[in-house]
N, C-alpha and C positions, 0 to 999 in steps of 0.2 A: 174926768180921767180920759186918757188916750192910750191906745196901743201903739207903741213906738216900733220903728223899723229895726230889725236885728241885723247887725253887720255879720257877714259870713266870709269864711276863707274864700278867695285869697285876699281880701280887703287888708291892705297894709296897715290901716289904722288900728287893727287889733293888736299890733305889736308895740303900740305907743304906751308909755308908762303914764299912769294917772297921777294927778296932783291931790294933795290933802284938801279936804273941805275945811274952810275957815269961817264961812258964814252959815249959821243955822237959822234960817228964816222960813217964811211961808212958801217962798219959791222952791227951796230945797224940799220941803215936805210935799209940795205938789208934784215935783219931779219924782219923789219916792213913790207916790201914789200911782203915777203913770208907769214907773218901772215895775211895780207889783202887778198892775193890770196886764202889762206885757208878759211878765213871767207866767201868770195864770192862763194867758191865751196860748203859750207855747206848749207843745206836746211834751209831757213827762218832765217838765222843768221844775226841779226842787230848788234851783237857785238861778240868780241872774246878777250880772255886774254892770255898773253904769257904762263902762267902755263898750259893752256889746251893743249899746244903742247910740254910740258916738258921743257920749259925755265922759270926758276923761278926768273924772273925780273919783276918789277912793270911797265908793259906796257899793255895797253888796246886799242882797236879800237872799236868805236861805230859809226854807221850811221843809223839814223832813218828817213832819208829823203824820202825813198821810201815805208814806212810802211803805214798801213791804218790810223795811227794817227800821221801824220808827223808834225803838227804845234803845238806849236813852237819847233824848234830844230835848232841846229848849223851845220847840215849837217854831212859830214865825219870828224870825229875827231880821231886823234892819241894822246893819253894821256899817257905821261911818268911820273912816280912817282905821280899819282893822289892822292889827299887828299880832302875829304869832309870837309869843314870848317864850314858849317852851314846847317841845314835842318829844314823843317817846314811842318806840316800837315802829315796825314797818309792815305793810301788807300790800300785796298786789290786788288790784280791783278793776273792774270794767267801768269806764266812764264814757259819757256821751256829752254833747254840748249843742246848744242852739246855734252857735256860730260855726259848728262843724256838723252840718245836718246829715251828711252821708256816711259817717264813720262812727265807730265806737273803738275804744282801745284799752288795753291793760296798762295801768299806771301804778307805780309804787308810791304810797303816801304814808305819812305817820298815822299810827292807829289812835294816838291820844295827843291832844294839843291844849295849850293854855293860850288865851287870847285876850287882848285888850282892845277896846274900841269905844265909840261913842254912839248914842242913839240919835235920831234925827233932831232932837232938841239940844244936842251937845252934851248930854249927861254921860259920865263915864260908865263903861261896862267892863266887867272882868268875868270870863267864862272859861270853864274847863269842858272839853268835848271829847267824845270818843266815837269809834266806829264810823258808820256811814255819815253821820253829821260832821265829824272831823274831816272826813274826805271831801264832802261837799264844800265846806268852808275853805279848805286848802285850794280846791278847784277854782272857787270864785276869786280868792285873793290873787291867784296866778293871773287872772284877767287884768287886775289892777297893775300888774308888773309887766304886762304885754306878753304874757305866756298863754298858750293853749295846751290842752292835754296832749295833743299830738306832738308837742315839743318835749314831752316827758316820757313818751313810750320808749321802752328799751330798744325795740327793733320795729321799724315800720313794716318789715317783712313778715314777722311773726306775731306782733302784738297790736296790729291795726286791722279792723274788720269793717267791711261794708255793712252798713245798717240795713237790716232786712225790713223792719216795720217800725215806724215811730208811733208808739202807743201814747194815748192820752192818759195822764195821771200816773203817779208812782214813778219809780225808775231813777234814771241817771241825773247827775247834776247838770247845770246849764253848761 
């Protein structure tokens, strides 16, 4: 496994839309292992998306099980070709990102989502999520569409904050 380089703003590649995964093979699973190693090496990263390391395929990893808001959640998830099929409720919450290392921001997200995806072997998944896990998954799916949380803050003047300290473990989405 390898720790991959994280793309950070203002890298224009972060605005690129990712393509669906069509081949589920050992190379894909090896990449997922490297992506997970990279997520774990990042400070406070509960999630990471393939575009953040320069691979423009629809792959995200989310694990909210060790955050301060762990319940309810599905634990460690590798989601290939994720698609939100339904959402409900809205809530403002603070987010951070490995690709935006110097800022956090307030972003409005759905409080509950339904999701379909595939696992790294191509098997179908259908999940219902709420709370922090739903927020983290929405954040990561945005990366697949070339969006960063700073693109979703209501006002950069009042909802974007300089990061004081990047803590290891728990905390914000990638």
